[in-house]
C-alpha positions in Angstrom: -11.8 10.7 30.3 -13.5 7.3 29.5 -12.3 4.4 31.5 -11.3 1.6 29.1 -10.8 -2.1 29.8 -9.3 -4.5 27.3 -11.1 -7.5 25.9 -10.0 -10.3 23.7 -11.3 -9.9 20.1 -12.3 -13.6 20.0 -15.1 -13.0 22.6 -16.6 -10.1 20.6 -16.9 -11.7 17.1 -18.9 -14.4 15.5 -17.9 -17.5 13.5 -17.7 -17.2 9.7 -19.1 -19.9 7.4 -17.0 -21.5 4.7 -17.6 -23.4 1.4 -15.7 -25.0 -1.4 -16.9 -23.3 -4.7 -15.5 -25.9 -7.1 -17.1 -28.7 -5.2 -20.4 -27.1 -4.0 -21.4 -25.0 -7.1 -19.1 -26.0 -10.0 -21.3 -24.5 -12.7 -21.7 -21.0 -11.1 -19.6 -17.9 -10.5 -18.8 -16.0 -7.3 -17.1 -12.8 -6.2 -13.6 -13.4 -4.9 -11.7 -11.1 -2.6 -8.0 -12.1 -2.5 -5.1 -10.4 -0.7 -4.3 -8.2 -3.7 -7.8 -6.7 -3.8 -7.0 -4.5 -0.7 -5.8 -1.0 -1.3 -3.4 -0.8 1.7 -3.3 3.0 1.7 -7.1 3.7 1.5 -8.1 0.5 3.4 -10.7 -0.4 0.9 -11.5 -3.4 -1.4 -10.8 -2.3 -4.9 -10.2 -5.6 -6.9 -12.9 -8.2 -6.1 -13.2 -10.5 -9.1 -16.0 -12.4 -10.6 -14.6 -15.9 -10.7 -15.9 -19.3 -12.1 -16.5 -21.7 -9.3 -14.8 -24.4 -11.3 -11.6 -22.3 -11.4 -11.8 -21.2 -7.7 -8.4 -20.9 -6.0 -7.8 -23.3 -3.1 -7.8 -20.3 -0.7 -11.3 -19.1 -1.7 -13.3 -20.4 1.2 -14.7 -17.7 3.6 -18.2 -16.3 3.0 -18.2 -12.7 4.1 -21.0 -10.3 5.1 -21.5 -6.6 5.0 -19.5 -4.8 7.7 -17.1 -7.7 8.3 -13.6 -6.5 8.9 -10.9 -8.2 6.9 -7.4 -8.4 8.3 -4.6 -9.7 6.1 -2.5 -12.2 8.0 0.5 -11.8 5.7 3.0 -8.9 5.9 1.1 -7.4 8.9 3.4 -4.3 8.8 1.6 -3.3 5.6 -1.8 -3.3 7.4 -3.9 -4.8 4.7 -7.3 -4.2 6.3 -10.7 -3.3 4.9 -14.4 -3.4 5.8 -16.8 -5.3 3.5 -19.2 -3.0 1.8 -22.8 -3.8 1.1 -22.2 -4.6 -2.6 -19.8 -7.4 -1.5 -22.2 -9.1 0.9 -22.0 -12.9 0.4 -18.7 -12.6 -1.5 -15.9 -15.1 -0.8 -12.6 -14.0 0.9 -9.3 -15.7 0.8 -8.1 -17.7 3.8 -5.2 -15.2 3.8 -7.6 -13.0 5.7 -8.8 -13.2 9.3 -12.5 -12.3 8.9 -13.8 -10.5 12.0 -17.6 -10.4 12.3 -18.6 -8.2 15.2 -21.4 -9.4 17.4 -23.8 -6.5 17.0 -24.8 -6.5 20.6 -21.3 -5.9 21.9 -19.1 -4.5 19.2 -19.4 -1.7 16.6 -17.9 -2.6 13.2 -16.6 0.9 12.6 -14.9 0.9 16.0 -13.2 -2.4 15.3 -12.2 -1.2 11.9 -10.4 1.8 13.3 -8.8 -0.3 16.0 -7.2 -2.7 13.5 -5.7 0.3 11.7 -4.1 1.7 14.9 -0.4 1.7 15.5 -0.9 -0.3 18.7 -2.6 -3.2 16.8 -0.1 -3.2 13.9 2.9 -3.2 16.3 1.4 -6.2 18.1 0.9 -8.1 14.9 4.4 -7.3 13.6 5.9 -8.4 17.0 4.0 -11.8 16.9 4.6 -12.5 13.2 6.8 -15.4 12.0 8.7 -16.0 8.8 11.7 -14.0 7.5 10.9 -13.4 3.9 7.1 -13.7 4.2 6.1 -12.7 7.7 2.6 -13.7 8.8 0.3 -14.1 11.7 -2.3 -16.7 12.4 -6.1 -16.1 12.9 -5.5 -17.2 16.5 -3.0 -14.4 17.0 -5.4 -11.8 15.6 -8.4 -12.9 17.6 -6.3 -13.4 20.8 -5.3 -9.8 20.7 -7.1 -7.4 23.0 -8.8 -4.1 22.1 -9.7 -1.2 24.4 -13.3 -1.9 25.2 -16.1 0.6 26.1 -20.0 0.2 25.9 -21.5 0.2 22.5 -22.8 3.8 22.5 -19.3 5.0 23.4 -17.8 2.9 20.6 -20.2 4.5 18.1 -19.3 8.0 19.3 -15.6 7.4 19.0 -15.9 5.8 15.6 -18.0 8.7 14.4 -15.3 11.2 15.4 -12.6 9.2 13.7 -14.7 8.8 10.6 -15.1 12.6 10.3 -11.4 13.1 10.7 -10.6 10.4 8.2 -13.1 11.9 5.6 -11.2 15.2 5.7 -7.9 13.3 4.9 -9.7 11.5 2.0 -10.8 14.8 0.5 -7.3 16.2 0.6 -5.9 13.1 -1.0 -8.6 13.3 -3.7 -7.4 16.8 -4.5 -3.8 15.5 -4.7 -4.9 12.7 -7.1 -6.4 15.4 -9.3 -3.1 17.2 -9.5 -1.4 13.9 -10.4 -4.0 13.4 -13.2 -3.1 16.9 -14.4 0.5 15.8 -14.7 -0.5 12.9 -16.9 -2.6 15.2 -19.0 0.3 17.5 -19.6 2.5 14.6 -20.4 0.1 13.3 -23.1 -0.5 16.8 -24.5 3.2 17.4 -25.0 4.4 13.9 -26.0 1.3 12.0 -27.1 -0.1 8.9 -25.6 2.9 6.6 -24.8 0.8 3.5 -25.5 0.4 4.4 -29.2 3.2 7.0 -29.6 1.3 9.0 -32.2 4.1 11.5 -32.7 6.5 8.7 -33.7 9.2 9.4 -31.2 12.1 6.9 -31.2 11.6 4.0 -28.8 14.3 2.6 -26.5 14.7 -0.3 -24.1 14.1 0.9 -20.5 17.5 -0.4 -19.3 19.3 1.6 -22.0 18.4 4.9 -20.4 17.4 4.0 -16.8 19.4 2.4 -14.1 17.4 0.2 -11.7 18.3 -1.7 -8.6 16.1 -3.9 -6.4 16.6 -3.9 -2.6 18.1 -6.9 -0.8 16.1 -9.5 1.0 16.7 -8.5 4.6 15.7 -11.1 7.2 13.5 -10.3 10.2 16.2 -11.2 12.7 18.3 -8.3 11.2 15.8 -5.6 12.1 16.8 -3.2 14.8 14.9 -0.4 16.7 17.4 2.2 15.6 20.2 2.7 13.1 19.6 3.2 9.3 15.9 3.0 8.3 14.7 0.5 5.7 12.2 1.7 3.1 9.2 -0.5 2.4 6.2 -0.4 0.1 4.0 1.2 2.7 6.4 4.2 2.9 5.4 5.4 -0.6 2.2 7.4 0.0 0.6 9.8 -2.5 3.8 10.3 -4.4 6.0 10.9 -1.5 8.0 9.1 1.2 6.3 8.8 4.6 9.0 7.2 6.8 6.9 7.5 10.0 5.1 4.4 8.7 8.0 2.0 9.5 10.1 1.3 12.5 12.5 -1.1 10.8 16.1 -0.3 10.9 19.4 -2.0 10.2 22.5 -1.7 12.3 24.7 1.1 10.7 27.8 -1.1 10.9 26.1 -3.9 9.1 24.9 -1.5 6.4 28.4 -0.2 5.8 29.8 -3.8 5.6 27.1 -5.5 3.6 24.6 -3.1 2.1 26.4 0.2 1.4 25.6 -0.1 -2.3 21.9 -0.1 -1.4 22.0 3.2 0.4 19.7 5.7 -1.4 20.7 9.1 -2.6 18.9 12.4 -2.9 17.0 12.6 -6.2 16.6 8.8 -6.6 13.2 7.6 -7.7 11.8 4.6 -5.7 9.0 2.5 -7.1 6.9 -0.2 -5.3 7.3 -3.5 -7.0 4.9 -5.6 -4.9 1.3 -5.6 -3.7 -1.9 -4.2 -5.2 -0.5 -0.7 -5.3 2.6 -1.7 -7.2 4.0 1.0 -9.4 3.5 3.9 -7.0 6.6 6.1 -7.1 8.3 8.9 -5.1 11.4 10.9 -5.0 14.0 10.5 -2.3 14.8 13.9 -0.6 17.7 14.9 1.7 15.3 14.8 4.6 14.7 11.0 4.0 18.4 10.1 4.4 20.1 7.9 5.5 17.8 5.3 4.0 18.4 1.8 2.7 16.6 -0.1 0.0 14.6 -3.1 0.9 13.0 -5.9 -1.0 9.8 -4.9 -2.9 11.2 -1.5 -3.7 13.3 -0.6 -6.7 15.6 2.4 -7.2 15.5 4.2 -10.6 18.0 6.7 -12.0 18.5 8.3 -15.4 21.5 6.7 -17.1 22.0 9.5 -19.6 21.1 13.1 -20.2 18.7 12.0 -22.9 16.0 11.3 -20.3 14.9 13.4 -17.4 13.8 12.2 -14.0 10.5 13.9 -14.4 9.9 12.1 -17.6 10.8 8.7 -16.0 8.5 9.3 -13.1 5.6 10.3 -15.2 6.2 7.4 -17.7 6.3 4.9 -14.8 2.9 6.3 -13.6 1.4 6.0 -17.0 -0.9 3.3 -18.5 1.8 2.5 -21.0 4.2 1.3 -18.3 1.5 -0.4 -16.2 0.2 -2.2 -19.3 3.6 -3.6 -20.1 4.3 -4.7 -16.6 0.8 -6.2 -16.1 1.6 -8.7 -18.9 4.8 -9.8 -17.1 3.9 -9.5 -13.4 3.9 -12.7 -11.3 1.9 -13.7 -8.2 -1.9 -13.5 -7.8 -2.2 -13.0 -4.1 0.8 -10.7 -3.9 1.7 -9.3 -7.4 5.4 -8.7 -7.9 7.8 -7.5 -10.6 11.5 -7.0 -10.6 14.6 -6.1 -12.7 14.0 -9.0 -15.1 10.6 -7.5 -16.0 11.9 -3.9 -16.3 14.5 -5.2 -18.8 11.6 -6.0 -21.2 9.9 -2.6 -20.9 10.2 -0.2 -23.9 9.4 3.6 -23.8 9.3 6.4 -26.3 12.1 9.0 -26.0 11.2 12.6 -27.1 13.9 15.2 -27.6 15.8 16.4 -24.5 14.7 20.0 -25.1 11.0 19.0 -25.0 11.6 17.0 -21.9 13.2 20.0 -20.3 10.1 22.1 -21.0 8.0 19.4 -19.5 10.2 19.3 -16.4 9.8 23.1 -16.0 6.0 22.8 -16.1 6.1 19.9 -13.6 8.4 21.8 -11.2 6.0 24.7 -11.2 3.0 22.4 -10.6 4.9 20.6 -7.8 4.9 23.8 -5.8 1.1 23.4 -5.5 1.5 19.7 -4.8 3.9 20.4 -2.0 1.4 22.6 -0.3 -1.1 19.8 -0.4 1.5 17.3 0.8 2.3 19.5 3.8 -1.4 19.8 4.6 -1.9 16.0 4.3 1.1 15.3 6.5 -0.3 17.5 9.2 -3.7 15.8 8.9 -2.1 12.4 9.1 -0.1 13.4 12.2 -3.3 14.9 13.8 -5.3 11.8 12.9 -2.7 9.5 14.4 -2.7 11.5 17.6 -6.5 11.5 17.6 -6.6 7.8 17.1 -4.1 7.2 19.9 -6.1 9.4 22.3 -9.4 7.6 21.2 -8.1 4.2 22.3 -6.8 5.6 25.5 -10.2 6.9 26.5 -9.2 10.6 26.1 -11.8 11.8 23.6 
């Protein structure tokens, strides 16, 4: 067992330079990393944008370097963190990030990156956040937090072990993504591309065949450590609900009095309506219940027998749905859509008999998907255990 002491992050990182693009280089362009550029599930930067300096957002200030660790200071429960890759060296990050630049002589970037993903770090940030509807922490809170500290060679050894375990999880998720791509391919083969509707199926307004309901805006002071769980965006992972990712509950009595109509049912579809991964969708199973809707998540149900749940789910995951919502979505740092946007969506409606055949194929394919999901859940649990042991000095 390795003996670990704790050290404040502020003493292990370097200062980061800033600039004002619109004032300093108004005729040039720069690469901008805003909050929505972080894939909160994979912990990578996926949406850095080439931006004209003259059009720079007021939050575009921090010049980042390769191996910097970005920690989103808003909604810390979602753990929007990422490490800056080589191709984004000298890019500019939003001031919505706390940029942690390890001092090479005392702190390994990979070790730090694993620490800011740990349940211990996330729990501390959530505990110290302020703001009911838009919880956030300050840079000072992030850098004042303490991490388990060991000498640099030991940091590298621990980080390498965690990297290997994480790579195995990534491979399994890649296989799962390929299964999801197969579902979309089957959908297009049977019904045609929903963007162009080449088979000329009737088109309907989304609210004519799908019921949708957005979750309530629950305040931070209402959260409890036990009771009825609240769903959030981070619970929708690889097409399923992972409720181990949240510890937020509501008092059961309060739910029965005020939020009973937001309780989810088995077979409901839930879709993320906020963040860079908006549009991800999952079924609610009996094992997930009782579960209450929360803001940034929308419940979907078929209103009539003319549309199947499998058809709805696959349509929502399609380019046709995303294309329509993208034109309506609001918020640059934190994209959001809601019922008002869904009311404007249109979708093709093939015959029920053909949808039934599609559902039968998807159900058969889902058996293979379930095997992958079980495997991934086990890997996630093992990784969480490994991570916990790593920062207790037990590896």
